[in-house]
C-alpha positions in Angstrom: -6.3 4.1 -24.8 -6.1 7.6 -26.1 -4.1 10.2 -24.2 -5.6 13.6 -23.1 -8.2 15.3 -25.1 -7.3 19.0 -26.6 -8.8 20.8 -23.5 -6.9 18.5 -21.1 -3.7 19.2 -22.9 -4.1 23.1 -22.9 -4.8 23.2 -19.4 -2.1 21.0 -18.5 0.5 22.9 -20.5 -0.6 26.0 -19.3 -0.3 25.0 -15.8 3.0 23.5 -16.4 4.3 26.5 -17.8 3.4 28.6 -14.8 5.3 26.4 -12.4 7.8 28.2 -10.3 10.8 27.1 -8.4 9.7 29.4 -5.7 6.7 27.4 -5.0 6.3 25.9 -1.4 5.5 22.1 -0.9 1.7 22.7 -0.7 1.7 24.8 -3.7 3.7 22.1 -5.6 1.1 19.5 -4.2 -1.8 21.5 -5.0 -0.9 22.0 -8.6 0.0 18.1 -9.1 -3.4 17.4 -7.5 -5.3 19.5 -9.7 -4.3 17.2 -12.7 -7.3 15.1 -13.3 -7.3 14.5 -17.3 -10.3 12.7 -18.3 -8.2 10.2 -20.4 -4.8 8.9 -19.2 -2.2 7.2 -21.4 -1.7 3.9 -19.1 1.4 3.4 -21.3 5.1 3.7 -19.8 6.8 5.4 -22.7 6.4 9.0 -21.2 7.4 8.6 -17.9 10.3 6.1 -19.1 11.8 8.7 -21.3 12.4 11.1 -18.5 13.5 8.5 -16.3 16.1 7.4 -18.7 17.3 11.2 -19.2 17.5 11.5 -15.6 19.1 8.3 -15.1 16.8 7.0 -12.7 16.0 3.5 -13.9 18.4 1.9 -11.6 18.4 4.3 -8.4 20.0 1.6 -6.0 22.3 -1.2 -6.2 19.3 -3.4 -5.0 15.9 -3.1 -5.9 12.9 -4.7 -4.6 9.4 -4.2 -6.4 6.3 -5.2 -4.6 2.9 -5.1 -6.3 -0.6 -6.9 -5.2 -4.2 -6.1 -4.2 -3.4 -5.9 -0.5 -0.2 -6.4 1.7 1.9 -4.2 -0.3 2.7 -1.7 2.3 3.3 -4.3 5.1 5.8 -6.2 2.7 7.6 -3.2 1.8 7.9 -2.1 5.3 9.1 -5.4 6.7 11.4 -5.9 3.9 13.0 -2.4 4.4 13.1 -2.7 8.2 15.0 -6.2 8.0 17.3 -4.8 5.4 18.2 -1.8 7.9 19.5 -4.2 10.3 22.2 -5.5 8.3 22.8 -2.7 8.0 21.8 -1.2 4.7 20.7 2.3 3.9 17.2 1.7 2.4 14.8 3.9 0.7 11.0 2.9 0.5 8.4 4.4 -1.8 4.7 3.5 -0.6 1.3 5.4 -1.8 -1.0 6.9 -0.6 -0.1 8.7 2.5 -2.2 9.3 5.7 -1.2 12.6 6.6 1.8 14.3 5.0 3.1 13.7 1.4 6.5 13.2 2.5 5.2 10.1 4.2 5.3 8.3 0.7 9.1 8.6 0.6 11.2 7.3 3.3 15.0 6.8 3.9 15.7 4.3 6.7 12.2 4.9 7.8 12.3 8.5 8.2 10.1 10.8 5.4 12.2 13.0 3.2 12.1 16.7 3.6 9.9 19.3 2.2 13.0 20.6 0.7 14.0 17.3 -0.8 10.8 16.8 -2.4 10.8 20.3 -3.9 14.1 19.9 -5.2 13.1 16.6 -7.0 9.8 18.2 -8.7 12.0 21.1 -9.9 14.6 18.7 -11.3 11.9 16.9 -13.0 10.2 19.9 -14.4 13.5 20.9 -15.8 14.2 17.8 -17.7 10.6 16.6 -18.9 10.7 19.1 -21.9 7.3 18.9 -23.4 6.4 15.6 -22.0 3.3 15.5 -20.0 3.3 13.7 -16.8 0.6 12.6 -14.3 0.5 13.3 -10.4 1.7 9.7 -9.7 4.3 9.7 -12.6 5.8 12.8 -11.1 5.6 11.1 -7.6 7.3 8.1 -8.7 10.1 10.0 -10.4 10.7 12.0 -7.4 11.2 8.9 -5.3 13.9 7.4 -7.5 15.6 11.0 -7.6 15.8 11.3 -4.0 16.9 7.5 -3.7 20.0 8.3 -5.8 20.5 11.7 -4.3 20.8 10.1 -0.9 23.0 6.9 -2.2 20.7 4.4 -0.8 22.0 0.8 -0.7 18.3 -0.6 -1.4 15.4 0.6 -2.6 11.9 -1.1 -1.7 9.2 0.1 -4.3 5.5 -0.4 -4.0 3.5 -0.5 -7.3 0.6 1.8 -7.1 -1.9 0.2 -9.4 -1.9 -3.0 -11.2 1.7 -3.8 -12.3 2.3 -3.9 -15.9 1.6 -0.3 -16.8 2.3 1.2 -13.3 5.0 4.0 -13.5 7.0 2.1 -10.9 7.3 -0.6 -13.4 9.9 1.2 -15.4 12.7 0.5 -12.9 15.0 -2.6 -13.0 14.2 -4.8 -10.4 16.6 -7.6 -8.7 13.5 -9.3 -7.5 9.7 -8.8 -7.9 6.9 -9.7 -5.5 3.1 -10.1 -6.1 1.7 -10.1 -2.6 -2.1 -11.0 -3.4 -4.7 -10.8 -6.3 -8.0 -9.6 -5.5 -11.0 -7.4 -7.1 -10.0 -3.5 -6.7 -9.2 -0.7 -8.9 -11.9 -2.5 -11.4 -12.3 0.7 -13.4 -8.7 0.3 -14.4 -8.0 -3.4 -13.9 -11.1 -5.0 -14.9 -13.5 -7.2 -13.0 -11.8 -10.6 -14.0 -9.1 -12.0 -11.3 -7.3 -13.7 -14.2 -6.7 -10.4 -16.0 -5.8 -8.6 -12.7 -3.3 -11.5 -12.2 -1.8 -10.9 -15.5 -1.4 -7.2 -15.0 0.2 -7.7 -11.6 2.5 -10.3 -13.1 3.9 -7.7 -15.5 6.2 -6.8 -12.8 8.2 -10.1 -13.1 11.7 -9.9 -15.0 13.0 -12.5 -17.3 15.2 -15.1 -15.6 15.1 -13.1 -12.2 13.1 -14.5 -9.1 9.4 -14.0 -9.0 7.7 -14.2 -5.7 4.0 -14.8 -5.2 2.1 -14.6 -1.8 -1.2 -15.8 -3.5 -1.3 -19.8 -2.3 -3.2 -20.5 -5.4 -2.3 -18.1 -8.1 -4.2 -17.5 -11.1 -3.1 -19.7 -14.3 -2.3 -16.2 -16.1 0.2 -15.2 -13.4 1.8 -18.5 -13.6 1.8 -18.6 -17.2 3.3 -15.2 -17.6 6.3 -15.9 -15.3 6.8 -19.2 -17.4 6.8 -17.2 -20.6 9.7 -15.0 -19.5 11.5 -17.7 -17.9 11.2 -16.2 -14.3 11.5 -18.7 -11.7 8.4 -18.6 -9.6 8.2 -19.2 -6.1 4.5 -19.7 -4.5 3.5 -19.6 -1.0 2.3 -22.7 0.1 4.7 -24.6 -2.2 8.3 -23.1 -2.1 7.8 -21.4 1.1 5.5 -21.3 4.1 4.8 -20.4 7.6 3.0 -21.6 10.8 1.7 -19.4 13.5 1.9 -20.2 17.2 0.3 -18.5 20.2 3.7 -16.4 21.0 5.4 -16.8 17.8 6.0 -18.3 14.3 8.0 -20.5 12.1 9.1 -20.1 8.6 10.4 -22.4 5.7 11.4 -21.5 2.3 14.5 -21.4 0.2 17.8 -19.9 0.7 19.8 -17.9 -2.1 21.3 -21.2 -3.2 18.3 -23.0 -3.7 18.7 -24.9 -0.7 15.8 -25.6 2.2 16.0 -23.2 5.3 13.9 -22.8 8.4 13.6 -20.2 11.1 11.7 -21.0 14.3 10.3 -19.2 17.1 10.1 -15.6 15.3 8.5 -12.9 17.1 5.1 -12.0 16.2 5.0 -8.7 13.9 2.5 -6.0 14.4 1.9 -6.5 10.6 0.3 -9.7 9.0 2.3 -12.7 9.2 1.1 -13.8 5.4 3.2 -10.8 4.2 5.9 -11.3 6.5 6.5 -14.6 5.0 6.5 -13.5 1.5 9.2 -10.7 2.5 11.4 -13.2 4.2 11.4 -15.3 0.9 12.2 -12.4 -1.2 15.0 -11.3 0.9 16.7 -14.8 1.1 17.3 -14.4 -2.6 18.7 -10.8 -2.8 20.4 -10.5 0.5 22.0 -13.9 1.7 23.9 -12.1 4.5 20.6 -11.7 6.2 20.6 -13.5 9.7 18.0 -14.6 11.8 19.1 -11.8 14.2 18.5 -9.2 11.6 15.2 -10.8 10.8 14.0 -10.9 14.4 15.1 -7.1 15.0 13.5 -6.1 11.6 10.2 -7.9 12.5 9.8 -6.1 16.0 10.9 -2.7 14.7 8.6 -2.8 11.4 5.5 -0.4 12.1 2.9 1.1 9.8 0.4 3.4 10.9 -3.2 2.6 9.9 -2.6 -1.2 9.5 -4.0 -3.2 12.5 -3.1 -0.2 14.6 -4.2 -0.6 18.1 -5.4 2.3 20.1 -6.5 2.4 23.5 -7.4 6.3 24.4 -10.0 7.9 24.5 -11.7 4.5 23.4 -10.6 1.0 22.7 -10.1 0.8 18.8 -8.3 -0.9 15.8 -7.5 1.3 12.9 -7.1 -0.7 9.4 -6.9 1.1 6.1 -8.4 -2.1 4.6 -10.7 -0.7 1.7 -11.8 -4.1 -0.2 -13.3 -7.5 0.7 -10.0 -9.1 0.4 -8.5 -6.9 3.1 -11.7 -7.2 5.2 -11.4 -10.8 5.3 -7.7 -10.7 6.4 -8.6 -8.1 9.2 -11.8 -10.6 9.9 -9.4 -13.4 10.6 -7.2 -11.6 12.8 -10.1 -10.2 14.9 -11.3 -13.9 15.4 -8.4 -14.7 17.2 -8.9 -12.0 19.5 -12.3 -12.1 20.8 -13.7 -9.1 23.1 -15.5 -9.3 26.4 -17.8 -6.5 25.1 -19.5 -5.3 22.3 -17.8 -4.9 19.1 -18.6 -1.8 16.9 -17.3 -0.8 13.4 -17.2 2.5 11.7 -17.0 2.1 8.0 -16.7 5.1 5.6 -15.8 4.4 1.9 -15.0 6.0 -1.4 -17.6 5.8 -4.0 -15.9 3.1 -6.3 -15.1 0.7 -3.8 -17.2 -2.6 -2.6 -18.7 -2.0 0.8 -20.9 -5.2 0.3 -17.9 -7.3 0.1 -16.3 -5.5 3.2 -19.4 -5.8 5.3 -19.9 -9.6 4.2 -16.5 -10.2 5.7 -16.9 -8.7 9.1 -20.6 -9.1 9.8 -20.1 -12.4 12.0 -17.8 -10.3 14.1 -19.5 -7.0 14.3 -22.7 -6.2 16.4 -23.4 -2.6 15.7 -22.2 -0.9 12.5 -21.8 3.2 12.1 -21.6 4.4 8.8 -20.2 7.8 8.0 -19.7 9.9 4.8 -16.4 11.0 3.1 -16.5 14.3 1.2 -14.3 15.4 -1.5 -13.0 13.8 -4.8 -14.2 10.0 -5.2 -16.0 10.5 -1.5 -19.3 9.1 -0.8 -22.0 10.3 1.3 -23.4 8.1 4.1 -26.8 8.2 2.7 -25.1 6.6 -0.7 -23.4 4.0 1.6 -26.2 3.1 3.5 -28.2 2.5 0.2 -25.8 -0.2 -0.7 -25.1 -2.1 2.6 -28.8 -1.7 4.4 -30.2 -5.0 3.7 -26.8 -6.6 5.3 -26.7 -4.6 8.4 -28.5 -5.5 11.8 -28.1 -2.7 14.2 -26.5 0.4 12.8 -26.5 4.4 12.7 -25.6 6.8 10.2 -23.5 9.8 10.5 -22.7 12.7 8.2 -18.9 12.3 8.8 -16.2 10.3 10.5 -15.9 13.0 13.4 -19.5 12.9 14.0 -19.3 9.2 14.2 -16.6 9.0 16.6 -18.1 11.4 19.0 -21.3 9.5 19.0 -19.3 6.0 19.7 -17.4 7.6 22.5 -20.8 8.6 24.3 -21.9 4.8 24.3 -19.0 2.6 24.1 -18.2 1.0 27.6 -14.5 -0.1 28.6 -15.0 -3.7 27.4 -16.2 -2.7 24.1 -14.0 -2.5 20.9 -14.2 -0.5 17.7 -12.9 -1.2 14.2 -12.3 1.8 12.0 -11.9 0.9 8.5 -12.7 1.5 4.6 -10.2 4.0 3.4 -6.7 5.9 4.1 -9.0 8.8 4.5 -11.1 7.2 7.1 -8.0 6.3 9.2 -6.4 9.7 8.7 -9.4 11.4 9.9 -9.9 9.0 12.8 -6.0 9.7 13.7 -6.5 13.2 13.9 -9.7 13.0 15.9 -8.2 10.5 18.4 -5.2 12.6 18.8 -7.6 15.6 19.4 -9.6 13.7 22.2 -6.9 11.8 23.9 -6.1 14.6 26.5 -2.5 14.3 25.6 
């Protein structure tokens, strides 16, 4: 794929030449967000050169890299939380954010400061020379810079898109994890699961442990791991879990390859599927982890917007799920917690996602749908969303935006009813803001 066209390059250079160390974080981010070249070079050569120059390819003694269609954020969060109990100083990198960019880069669960981010952006700009960088590439380099600055013991990195050609893949991980494989980001990764699996397997490293949270991984992933002599550990084969009403059990392999089992683990607020994958990864890279560390880390691991339960001003579950696979995972969890009243769903999605698949997964559990529009870049009007899913819907209403939908739902929902809010990070963020404003403190 070719790089920027001439107009893009000219505009990019002009903007970068106008960068100033006196910019606020908002001004830096506004500039970075303005960079939407029509053609993007998906290669790692540019960002790798800058990272090498800044000595960022190994920003921590221990590095865990996590890719996948769904479950990346949960896996990163649980790995980080458990490592903190050892105790270790842990840096985590995830995207996108819900409210503030700082949420993407955390040290021991706390977002970094505006000053830290600005310092990193300035350092990157000074070192890049005439190399052009995208928004995500700058963000990735920023996280690596800050992990090195804060001398973290471990860095847990979420791959943003795909794997093989994602900017995060420039680092040298000690272990690589693929959580799941499904159809998403088809414009970049294609419509073929085999091809997507190959892209995600690109984060595996020769002779290092390769973890797969997919029970029946595509042959392309398995074959790639074999081709680079990366020992592959697959959920349902080398490790697995069993859920009970008030606890769960895990079995897998210890760092020496011997079988190990943990019983009566506390139920986490995040998906157990991802907790099981995280535990296997941690066994190989941090053998000093004990069951106490695991239990404490699981209980403390929280991630806003993932099966987030709200009780005021209405009973709601917020979930950033935005593809059919995530919707099916959500449906599985909802099926285990029936409601006495009526279940509503508020759905608002970006224009490049698959609303039909999302609705199909949740339709058996939802009695009334409320559709809403999202404005802005990649947004989708409620009319467009309705055209795509109207044949799948029974009872439903349309709303111009998320705030209007929530106001309408507040007026009709009863105490025993439940609302599911999903479809996008934007959807959940706007819902969180509205809920905070209407929760009467």
